[in-house]
C-alpha positions in Angstrom: -0.2 0.2 -0.1 2.0 2.9 -1.1 1.5 6.4 0.5 1.3 9.4 -1.8 4.8 10.8 -2.5 7.0 12.2 0.2 7.2 15.6 -1.9 3.3 15.5 -2.2 2.8 14.9 1.4 5.4 17.6 2.6 3.5 19.9 0.4 0.2 18.9 2.0 1.6 19.2 5.6 2.7 22.8 4.7 -0.8 24.0 3.2 -2.7 22.1 5.7 -0.9 24.1 8.6 -1.5 27.4 6.7 -5.3 26.6 6.4 -5.3 25.8 10.2 -3.6 28.9 11.1 -6.1 31.0 9.2 -8.8 29.1 10.9 -7.1 30.4 14.5 -5.5 27.0 15.3 -1.8 27.4 15.5 -0.2 24.1 14.7 3.3 23.6 13.1 3.6 21.8 9.8 5.7 19.2 11.7 2.6 18.4 13.9 0.3 18.1 10.8 3.1 15.8 9.1 3.1 13.5 12.3 -0.9 13.3 12.0 -0.3 12.1 8.4 2.3 9.8 9.0 0.1 8.1 11.8 -2.8 8.1 9.6 -0.8 6.5 6.7 0.5 3.8 9.0 -3.0 3.0 10.2 -3.9 2.5 6.6 -1.0 0.4 6.0 -1.9 -1.7 8.9 -5.5 -2.3 7.5 -7.7 0.4 8.6 -10.2 1.3 5.8 -9.1 4.9 4.5 -12.6 5.6 4.0 -13.6 4.8 7.7 -12.9 8.3 9.1 -13.8 7.6 12.5 -11.6 4.4 12.6 -8.6 6.4 11.2 -9.2 9.0 13.8 -9.3 6.5 16.6 -6.3 4.8 15.2 -4.4 8.1 15.0 -5.5 9.1 18.5 -4.4 5.9 19.8 -0.6 6.2 18.3 -0.9 9.7 19.7 -1.5 8.1 23.2 1.2 5.5 22.8 3.8 8.0 21.6 2.8 10.4 24.4 2.0 13.0 22.0 0.7 16.3 24.0 -0.1 20.0 23.2 0.6 22.9 25.2 -0.1 26.6 25.3 1.0 29.0 22.5 4.7 30.0 23.2 3.8 33.5 23.6 1.7 32.7 26.7 4.6 31.2 28.4 6.4 32.9 31.3 10.2 33.3 31.4 10.5 30.4 33.5 9.3 28.0 30.8 6.2 25.7 30.3 3.5 25.5 32.9 3.1 21.5 32.8 -0.5 22.0 34.0 -1.6 23.5 30.5 0.1 20.3 28.6 -2.7 17.9 27.6 -3.4 15.2 25.2 -4.1 16.1 21.5 -7.6 16.7 21.1 -9.6 14.6 18.7 -10.9 17.6 16.8 -7.2 18.6 16.0 -6.8 15.3 14.3 -10.3 15.5 12.4 -9.4 19.0 11.1 -6.1 17.8 9.9 -7.6 14.9 7.9 -10.5 17.1 6.5 -7.9 19.3 5.1 -6.0 16.7 3.8 -9.1 15.4 2.0 -9.5 18.9 0.3 -5.6 19.0 -0.4 -5.6 15.4 -2.0 -8.8 16.6 -3.9 -7.2 19.3 -5.4 -4.3 17.1 -6.4 -6.4 14.6 -8.0 -5.5 11.9 -5.5 -7.9 9.5 -3.9 -6.7 8.0 -0.5 -8.5 4.8 -1.4 -6.7 4.5 -4.9 -3.4 5.1 -3.1 -4.1 2.8 -0.2 -5.4 -0.1 -2.4 
């Protein structure tokens, strides 16, 4: 089950991060790349690429397993560092938004997730 090309996915990560930023959600393209990598790993492991809820569940499980967490925006931190009470698990909505924007990006690129995964 080949993934889309690395170049296409890098472009997708940057574009998705820009779209999320315009919506007021500050994430890095690195975070988006991580979500996309986890998504494609789940698909390679046999998750139906069209079963969005199952894909999100799989990504969320991978986030827990790898202890991926989010914190406050850097500009809200004190000079003493991160207030660890503000660090929390990645919200499911973040993953859903990334995958939704990925749908749009792949559509613009003429790529169907199921075709690539199949």
